[in-house]
VEXDREN-2710 file (C-alpha; in Angstrom, 1 decimal):
% VEXDREN-2710
k/r/px/py/pz
1/GLY/19.7/37.3/-49.6
2/ARG/18.5/37.4/-45.6
3/GLY/16.5/40.6/-47.0
4/GLU/14.8/39.0/-50.1
5/GLY/13.6/36.4/-47.9
6/LEU/12.3/39.0/-45.3
7/ALA/10.3/40.5/-48.2
8/GLN/9.0/37.5/-49.2
9/MET/7.3/36.7/-46.0
10/LEU/7.1/39.5/-43.7
11/CYS/6.8/42.3/-47.0
12/THR/4.4/41.4/-50.3
13/ALA/1.4/40.8/-47.9
14/CYS/1.4/44.7/-49.3
15/HIS/4.2/45.1/-51.0
16/VAL/5.4/44.2/-54.5
17/VAL/7.8/43.8/-53.1
18/ALA/10.0/41.7/-56.5
19/PRO/8.5/40.7/-60.1
20/ASN/8.5/36.4/-58.7
21/GLN/6.9/37.2/-55.4
22/GLU/4.0/34.2/-54.9
23/PHE/1.0/37.2/-54.4
24/THR/-0.1/39.9/-55.2
25/PRO/-0.5/42.3/-52.4
26/LEU/-3.7/42.3/-50.3
27/LEU/-4.6/46.0/-50.5
28/ARG/-7.1/47.6/-53.3
29/THR/-4.8/50.5/-53.6
30/PRO/-1.1/49.3/-52.8
31/PRO/1.8/51.3/-51.2
32/PRO/4.7/51.7/-53.6
33/SER/6.8/48.4/-54.6
34/PHE/10.0/48.5/-53.7
35/GLU/11.5/49.9/-57.3
36/GLU/9.5/52.5/-57.0
37/ILE/11.2/53.8/-52.9
38/ALA/14.8/52.7/-54.4
39/LYS/14.4/54.9/-57.1
40/ARG/13.6/58.0/-55.0
41/PRO/16.5/60.4/-54.5
42/THR/16.4/60.5/-50.6
43/THR/16.0/57.0/-50.6
44/THR/18.9/56.1/-48.7
45/GLN/19.8/53.1/-46.3
46/LYS/19.4/55.6/-43.2
47/SER/15.6/56.8/-44.4
48/ILE/14.8/52.9/-44.6
49/ILE/15.8/51.7/-41.6
50/ASP/14.6/54.7/-39.3
51/PHE/11.4/54.5/-41.1
52/LEU/11.3/51.3/-40.5
53/LYS/12.3/51.2/-36.8
54/ASN/9.7/54.0/-35.7
55/THR/7.0/54.2/-38.8
56/HIS/4.2/52.6/-37.3
57/TRP/-0.1/51.9/-37.4
58/ASP/-2.2/51.6/-34.7
59/GLU/-5.6/51.7/-34.3
60/ASN/-6.1/54.8/-33.4
61/THR/-4.1/56.0/-37.1
62/ILE/-6.4/57.0/-40.4
63/PRO/-5.2/57.0/-42.4
64/ILE/-4.4/53.1/-41.9
65/THR/-0.3/54.1/-42.2
66/MET/2.5/50.5/-42.2
67/PRO/2.1/48.5/-39.4
68/ASP/4.9/48.3/-37.2
69/PRO/7.1/44.9/-38.3
70/MET/9.5/44.7/-35.6
71/LEU/12.3/43.4/-36.8
72/THR/15.7/43.7/-34.7
73/ALA/18.3/45.6/-36.0
74/ASP/20.1/43.2/-38.5
75/GLN/16.8/42.4/-40.1
76/ARG/16.3/46.2/-40.4
77/ILE/19.8/46.9/-42.2
78/ASP/19.0/43.4/-44.6
79/LEU/15.7/45.2/-45.3
80/ALA/16.9/48.3/-45.9
81/ARG/19.8/46.9/-48.5
82/TYR/17.4/45.0/-49.7
83/ILE/15.0/47.8/-51.1
84/LEU/18.6/49.4/-52.0
85/SER/19.3/46.6/-54.4
86/LYS/16.8/47.3/-56.5
87/ARG/17.6/50.9/-56.9
88/PRO/19.2/50.5/-60.7
89/PRO/22.2/50.9/-62.4
90/LYS/23.0/54.8/-62.7
END
């Protein structure tokens, strides 16, 4: 629940985080959906947490990448678990 709430609040401007999200992403070509990220064979809880912790955009970075979501360690874990919950069952 906490991860979904964070995703709906922070990530929907750019990503499709769930089919029922209130708004569509603002970007003409949105980044991968949470489902697409979850389906990648290399996606793990650790890889998501590391990405959220270390991948940040600033005004000098071209092409534009993901901005710093400024999450706590617990929030990164909650968001990683939510993203992985989008992985289809095997």
